[in-house]
C-alpha positions as CSV (number, residue, x, y, z in Angstrom):
1,M,31.9,-28.9,284.0
2,I,32.5,-27.5,280.6
3,T,31.0,-29.7,277.8
4,S,31.2,-27.2,274.8
5,V,33.6,-24.5,273.7
6,T,33.5,-21.9,271.0
7,I,36.9,-21.1,269.5
8,I,37.2,-17.8,267.8
9,G,39.9,-17.9,265.2
10,I,40.8,-20.7,262.7
11,G,44.5,-20.1,262.5
12,S,47.3,-22.1,264.0
13,C,46.4,-21.4,267.7
14,G,42.6,-22.0,267.2
15,C,43.2,-25.2,265.3
16,A,45.7,-26.5,267.9
17,F,43.1,-25.8,270.6
18,A,40.5,-27.7,268.6
19,A,42.8,-30.7,268.0
20,D,43.8,-30.9,271.6
21,L,40.2,-30.7,273.0
22,L,38.8,-33.1,270.4
23,N,41.7,-35.5,271.0
24,R,41.0,-35.6,274.7
25,G,37.2,-36.0,274.1
26,G,34.2,-35.0,276.0
27,I,33.9,-31.5,274.7
28,K,32.0,-30.3,271.6
29,V,33.9,-27.6,269.6
30,L,32.7,-24.8,267.4
31,L,35.2,-23.0,265.2
32,Y,34.4,-19.4,264.2
33,A,36.2,-17.2,261.6
34,H,35.5,-13.5,261.1
35,P,33.9,-13.0,257.6
36,S,36.9,-10.9,256.6
37,H,39.3,-13.7,257.5
38,S,37.4,-16.8,256.5
39,R,39.7,-18.7,254.1
40,N,40.1,-21.7,256.5
41,A,36.4,-21.6,257.4
42,T,35.5,-21.7,253.7
43,T,37.8,-24.7,253.2
44,L,36.2,-26.6,256.1
45,L,32.7,-25.7,255.1
46,S,33.2,-27.0,251.6
47,S,33.2,-30.6,253.0
48,G,29.7,-30.2,254.6
49,P,28.5,-30.8,258.2
50,G,30.0,-33.9,259.8
51,H,33.0,-33.9,257.4
52,Y,35.0,-31.0,258.6
53,L,38.6,-32.1,258.7
54,I,41.5,-30.8,260.8
55,E,44.7,-32.9,260.2
56,S,47.0,-32.5,263.2
57,I,50.7,-33.6,263.2
58,G,53.5,-33.2,265.7
59,D,52.7,-33.4,269.4
60,I,49.1,-34.2,268.7
61,Q,48.4,-36.5,265.8
62,G,45.1,-37.4,264.2
63,R,42.1,-36.2,262.2
64,F,39.5,-34.2,264.0
65,S,36.1,-32.9,263.1
66,P,34.7,-29.9,265.0
67,T,30.9,-30.0,265.7
68,V,30.2,-26.7,264.0
69,V,32.2,-24.3,261.7
70,T,30.7,-20.8,261.1
71,T,31.3,-17.2,260.2
72,D,28.1,-16.2,262.1
73,M,29.0,-14.6,265.5
74,S,25.5,-15.1,266.8
75,V,25.8,-18.9,266.2
76,A,29.3,-18.9,267.9
77,L,28.1,-17.0,271.0
78,G,25.0,-19.2,271.3
79,F,26.9,-22.5,271.0
80,S,28.7,-22.2,274.4
81,H,29.1,-20.0,277.4
82,T,32.9,-20.6,277.2
83,I,34.6,-18.6,274.4
84,I,38.3,-19.0,273.6
85,L,39.7,-16.1,271.5
86,A,42.6,-17.5,269.5
87,V,43.4,-14.5,267.4
88,P,46.4,-12.1,267.2
89,A,46.1,-9.0,269.3
90,Y,45.6,-6.8,266.2
91,A,42.5,-8.9,265.3
92,Q,40.9,-8.5,268.7
93,E,39.2,-5.2,267.8
94,D,37.4,-6.7,264.8
95,I,36.2,-9.6,267.0
96,L,35.0,-7.2,269.7
97,S,33.1,-5.1,267.2
98,E,31.4,-8.3,265.8
99,I,30.4,-9.4,269.3
100,E,29.0,-5.9,270.1
101,K,26.8,-6.0,266.9
102,Q,24.9,-9.1,268.2
103,G,23.4,-7.3,271.2
104,M,23.3,-10.6,273.1
105,D,23.1,-11.2,276.9
106,L,26.6,-12.4,277.7
107,R,26.4,-12.3,281.5
108,R,26.9,-16.1,281.8
109,H,29.8,-16.2,279.3
110,V,33.4,-16.5,280.1
111,F,35.8,-15.1,277.4
112,I,39.4,-16.4,277.4
113,A,41.9,-14.6,275.3
114,A,45.0,-16.7,274.5
115,S,47.0,-14.5,274.5
116,G,45.4,-11.4,275.8
117,N,47.8,-8.5,275.9
118,L,45.3,-6.7,278.1
119,F,42.4,-7.7,276.0
120,T,40.4,-7.8,279.3
121,L,40.7,-4.1,279.9
122,V,39.9,-3.2,276.3
123,A,36.8,-5.5,276.3
124,A,35.6,-4.0,279.6
125,R,36.0,-0.4,278.6
126,R,32.6,1.3,278.3
127,G,30.8,-1.9,278.8
128,R,31.9,-3.4,275.5
129,I,31.5,-7.0,276.7
130,K,29.3,-7.5,279.8
131,A,30.5,-11.0,280.7
132,R,30.7,-13.2,283.7
133,Y,34.5,-13.2,283.4
134,L,37.1,-11.8,281.0
135,V,40.2,-14.0,281.2
136,E,43.5,-13.8,279.5
137,T,46.7,-15.8,279.2
138,S,50.2,-14.4,278.7
139,A,50.7,-16.4,275.5
140,S,49.3,-19.2,273.4
141,P,49.9,-22.6,275.1
142,F,51.0,-24.1,271.7
143,A,53.8,-23.6,269.3
144,S,52.0,-24.4,266.1
145,R,52.0,-23.7,262.4
146,M,49.4,-24.2,259.7
147,F,50.2,-26.4,256.6
148,D,48.4,-27.2,253.4
149,L,46.6,-30.4,253.0
150,A,47.7,-31.3,249.5
151,G,48.3,-34.7,247.9
152,E,48.1,-37.8,249.9
153,G,48.6,-38.7,253.6
154,K,49.9,-41.8,255.3
155,E,49.8,-45.0,253.4
156,G,48.6,-43.2,250.2
157,K,45.2,-42.3,251.6
158,S,43.7,-39.1,250.4
159,L,43.5,-36.4,253.1
160,G,40.4,-35.0,251.6
161,V,39.4,-31.3,251.9
162,G,40.5,-29.7,255.1
163,I,43.2,-27.8,256.9
164,G,46.4,-28.9,258.7
165,V,48.1,-27.8,261.9
166,N,51.5,-28.9,263.0
167,I,51.7,-28.7,266.9
168,L,55.4,-28.3,267.5
169,G,55.2,-28.1,271.2
170,T,53.3,-27.0,274.3
171,K,54.3,-24.9,277.3
172,K,54.5,-26.7,280.6
173,I,53.1,-23.8,282.5
174,L,51.0,-20.8,281.5
175,P,50.3,-17.5,283.4
176,I,46.6,-16.5,283.4
177,S,44.2,-14.2,285.2
178,S,40.7,-12.8,285.2
179,L,38.8,-9.6,285.4
180,P,37.2,-9.3,287.9
181,N,39.8,-11.0,290.0
182,D,37.5,-13.1,292.2
183,M,37.1,-16.3,290.4
184,D,36.3,-19.3,292.5
185,E,38.4,-22.5,292.5
186,K,35.9,-24.6,290.7
187,T,35.7,-22.2,287.8
188,K,39.5,-22.1,287.7
189,R,39.7,-25.9,287.6
190,D,37.1,-26.0,284.8
191,I,39.1,-23.6,282.8
192,G,42.3,-25.5,283.6
193,R,40.8,-28.6,281.8
194,L,40.7,-26.6,278.6
195,F,44.5,-26.2,278.5
196,P,47.3,-28.7,277.9
197,A,49.6,-26.7,280.3
198,E,49.4,-26.2,284.0
199,L,47.8,-22.8,284.7
200,M,49.6,-20.3,286.9
201,W,47.0,-17.9,288.2
202,C,48.5,-14.5,288.5
203,G,47.6,-11.7,290.9
204,N,46.0,-9.6,288.2
205,V,45.7,-9.1,284.4
206,I,48.6,-6.6,284.3
207,E,50.9,-9.1,285.9
208,T,49.8,-11.7,283.3
209,A,50.5,-9.2,280.4
210,L,54.0,-8.6,281.8
211,F,54.6,-12.4,281.4
212,N,54.4,-12.1,277.6
213,F,58.1,-12.6,276.8
214,N,57.6,-11.9,273.1
215,G,58.2,-8.3,274.1
216,V,61.6,-9.2,275.4
217,L,62.6,-11.7,272.7
218,H,61.3,-10.5,269.4
219,P,61.7,-6.7,268.9
220,V,65.3,-6.5,270.0
221,T,66.4,-9.5,267.9
222,T,64.4,-8.2,264.9
223,L,65.8,-4.7,265.0
224,M,69.4,-5.7,265.7
225,N,69.3,-8.1,262.8
226,A,67.4,-5.8,260.4
227,G,70.2,-5.9,257.8
228,W,70.4,-9.7,257.8
229,I,66.6,-9.9,257.6
230,E,66.4,-7.6,254.7
231,N,69.3,-9.1,252.8
232,T,68.3,-12.8,253.3
233,K,64.5,-12.3,253.5
234,G,64.6,-14.1,256.8
235,D,66.8,-17.0,255.7
236,F,68.5,-17.7,259.0
237,Y,67.8,-19.2,262.4
238,F,66.2,-16.4,264.4
239,Y,66.9,-17.8,267.8
240,R,70.3,-19.6,267.6
241,Q,71.9,-17.3,265.1
242,G,70.1,-14.1,265.7
243,M,70.2,-14.1,269.5
244,T,73.9,-13.7,270.1
245,S,75.4,-12.7,273.4
246,S,75.4,-9.0,272.4
247,V,71.8,-9.1,271.3
248,T,70.7,-10.9,274.5
249,K,72.5,-8.3,276.6
250,L,70.0,-5.7,275.3
251,M,67.2,-8.2,275.9
252,E,68.2,-8.5,279.5
253,E,68.0,-4.7,279.9
254,V,64.4,-4.8,278.5
255,D,63.7,-7.6,281.0
256,K,64.9,-5.5,283.9
257,E,62.6,-2.7,282.9
258,R,59.7,-5.1,282.6
259,I,60.3,-6.5,286.1
260,A,60.4,-2.9,287.4
261,I,57.0,-2.2,285.9
262,A,55.5,-5.3,287.4
263,S,56.7,-4.3,290.8
264,E,54.4,-1.2,290.6
265,Y,51.3,-3.2,289.8
266,G,51.3,-6.0,292.4
267,G,53.2,-8.4,290.1
268,G,55.8,-10.9,291.2
269,T,57.0,-11.8,287.7
270,K,60.1,-13.9,287.1
271,S,63.0,-13.1,284.8
272,C,62.5,-14.0,281.1
273,L,65.2,-16.6,281.4
274,E,63.6,-18.2,284.5
275,Q,60.2,-18.4,282.9
276,M,61.4,-19.6,279.5
277,N,63.2,-22.4,281.3
278,A,60.0,-23.2,283.2
279,Y,57.9,-23.1,280.0
280,Y,60.1,-25.6,278.2
281,G,61.7,-27.7,281.0
282,L,65.3,-26.4,280.4
283,R,68.1,-25.2,282.7
284,S,69.8,-22.7,280.4
285,E,72.1,-20.2,282.2
286,T,71.7,-17.3,279.8
287,L,69.2,-16.2,277.2
288,A,71.9,-16.8,274.5
289,D,72.2,-20.4,275.9
290,F,68.4,-20.8,275.8
291,A,68.3,-19.7,272.1
292,K,70.7,-22.5,271.3
293,E,69.6,-25.2,273.7
294,S,65.8,-25.1,273.2
295,K,65.3,-27.7,270.5
296,L,61.8,-26.2,269.7
297,H,63.3,-22.8,269.0
298,S,66.7,-23.6,267.6
299,A,65.5,-26.2,265.1
300,M,63.2,-23.7,263.2
301,K,64.2,-20.5,261.4
302,V,60.9,-18.7,262.4
303,C,62.6,-15.5,261.1
304,P,60.7,-12.5,259.8
305,G,61.0,-12.0,256.0
306,D,60.8,-8.2,256.5
307,L,60.2,-5.7,259.2
308,T,56.4,-5.7,258.8
309,H,56.3,-9.1,260.5
310,R,54.3,-9.7,263.7
311,Y,57.5,-9.5,265.8
312,I,57.2,-5.8,265.1
313,S,53.6,-5.2,264.0
314,E,52.2,-7.0,267.0
315,D,54.8,-7.1,269.7
316,L,55.5,-3.3,269.5
317,P,52.0,-1.8,269.7
318,Y,50.4,-4.6,271.8
319,V,53.2,-5.6,274.2
320,L,55.9,-3.0,274.5
321,V,53.6,0.1,274.2
322,P,51.2,-1.0,277.1
323,W,54.3,-1.9,279.2
324,Y,55.8,1.5,278.5
325,E,52.7,3.4,279.2
326,L,52.0,1.6,282.5
327,G,55.6,2.0,283.5
328,R,55.6,5.8,282.8
329,K,52.3,6.1,284.7
330,A,54.2,4.7,287.7
331,G,57.1,7.1,287.2
332,K,59.6,4.7,285.6
333,E,61.9,6.1,282.9
334,L,62.3,3.0,280.8
335,P,64.9,4.3,278.4
336,V,65.5,0.9,276.7
337,I,61.9,0.1,275.9
338,R,61.2,3.7,274.8
339,S,64.2,3.5,272.4
340,L,63.0,0.2,270.9
341,I,59.5,1.8,270.3
342,L,61.1,4.9,268.7
343,W,63.6,2.9,266.6
344,A,60.9,0.6,265.3
345,G,58.8,3.6,264.4
346,M,61.6,5.2,262.5
347,V,62.1,2.0,260.5
348,T,58.5,1.3,259.7
349,G,57.1,4.9,259.7
350,V,54.5,4.0,262.4
351,D,53.9,6.0,265.5
352,Y,53.4,3.1,267.9
353,L,52.9,5.2,270.9
354,R,49.9,6.8,269.2
355,T,48.5,3.8,267.4
356,G,49.3,1.1,269.9
357,R,47.5,-0.2,273.0
358,N,48.2,3.0,275.1
359,L,46.5,4.1,278.3
360,D,43.7,5.8,276.4
361,R,42.8,2.6,274.5
362,L,43.1,0.6,277.8
363,G,40.6,3.0,279.4
364,L,43.1,4.1,282.0
365,K,44.1,7.6,280.9
366,G,43.9,10.0,283.8
367,W,43.8,7.2,286.4
368,A,46.1,7.0,289.4
369,V,48.3,3.9,289.7
370,E,46.7,2.8,293.0
371,D,43.2,3.0,291.3
372,I,44.5,0.8,288.4
373,V,45.8,-1.7,290.9
374,D,42.5,-1.7,292.7
375,L,40.6,-2.2,289.5
376,V,42.6,-5.2,288.3
377,S,42.8,-6.7,291.8
378,G,39.0,-6.5,292.2
379,G,39.4,-4.6,295.4
380,T,38.2,-1.1,296.5
381,N,39.2,2.4,295.6
382,N,40.6,4.9,298.1
383,N,37.1,6.0,299.0
384,G,35.9,2.5,299.8
385,N,33.9,2.0,296.6
386,M,33.7,-1.5,295.3
387,L,35.4,-1.9,291.9
388,V,33.6,-5.1,291.2
389,D,29.9,-5.7,291.6
390,E,29.8,-9.3,292.8
391,E,26.1,-9.7,292.3
392,L,26.7,-9.3,288.6
393,V,29.8,-11.4,288.0
394,V,29.1,-14.5,290.1
395,G,27.1,-16.8,287.9
396,S,24.8,-18.2,290.7
397,R,23.4,-14.7,291.2
398,F,22.4,-14.0,287.6
399,T,18.8,-14.8,288.3
400,D,18.3,-11.6,290.3
401,P,17.8,-8.8,287.8
402,V,17.9,-6.2,290.5
403,R,21.3,-4.6,290.8
404,K,22.7,-3.6,294.1
405,R,24.1,-0.1,293.8
406,L,27.7,0.6,294.8
407,P,28.3,2.1,298.3
408,L,28.3,5.8,297.6
409,G,25.6,5.6,294.9
410,E,27.3,8.2,292.9
411,E,27.8,8.5,289.1
412,S,31.4,9.5,289.6
413,R,34.0,10.0,292.2
414,G,36.9,12.3,292.7
415,G,40.6,11.6,292.3
416,G,42.5,9.9,289.4
417,G,40.3,6.8,289.2
418,G,37.4,8.2,287.2
419,D,33.8,7.1,287.6
420,R,31.9,4.1,289.1
421,L,33.8,1.3,287.6
422,F,31.2,-1.5,287.3
423,A,27.8,0.1,286.6
424,E,24.5,-1.2,285.4
425,G,24.5,-4.1,283.0
426,G,27.6,-6.1,283.5
427,L,31.3,-6.5,284.1
428,G,32.1,-4.5,281.0
429,A,30.3,-1.4,282.1
430,S,33.3,-0.6,284.1
431,F,34.9,2.4,282.4
432,R,32.2,5.0,282.0
433,A,32.9,8.6,282.5
434,K,36.6,9.1,282.0
435,L,36.9,7.3,278.7
């Protein structure tokens, strides 16, 4: 049973997680902010231990005080074996670097990235994080926004010094998976208690990443409404006004290519429309209908003020680029996704295929599709080598410091898959020679 959680990130997702866990009770919460992004941590710390204040409104209402607030990663990692990363994909690299600096034994830790965008593969590359499990979800379970705690609260009472989060809604179901892909049911249940949504355990982390529908919804709508965005600075309703029938036709083409990619990597992903209906309990017949019928989405403008917004700066390099690279690896043409990546690059001046989460950054350059599938599925390669060393990743076996060597006992193997995938020291030592 999990009794403590470290949450990395004190933005809207991290604060929503903290409010939800503290509201339900029974779990101590530490909030960590990277020293370079510590404004909210500084605000909380100014009140002193025992007086940290998170004011939550919306679906979860109340005032909550985390046990610890820190900008010291060693404190964060020592507080709990369960770590939730609640930071945008573009901040994950800073967090990984900070974790690596500590040089701590993390073999009993479980890292959960919400959302991941293939964080698990990046963290495992060259043994960056040698953890019991690396876990990722397809999205944040919360729709949430930060707000300033200024003035007075209800009944004229001073809110004091703290930070505020507005939890606008929660998903009803959330795709999730782990690396290695051999998690027992008890651990899955324990992780499930940390989330407000029912967890849908996917076949592998690539399938989970392909359930991130931001890649279908955001880039198309942003690019096709670029003139409106630049003229109004985002003063319109992104979903119900921006997602017209013509715009959603292109979104549907992106979705078809996404589903084709998933079919090559053992995924059984649903259409974007089906899953959005499942997330929010709707029965919309088209994506254009969903954009109008979802009260959560249609009531808020949530529109970019310019084209440097995360709908482009995050969803292109960390969602569409890995989709495209994995699809091309499997022989798919993907003309619509490629066009979006190139158009966005022309507009912003960024070469997303070079700077984004491509196969090289995932540690998969030069690998064959079947070896990638074997890796994320926790199976064996074509030569019979185990891709996951169970003696390392199963927590009950951590007391034995002697590693069982993999079947062939070789430092590398032939073919497209590269070297021994899980070598001395932990899960994360998986991507050695090729990378």
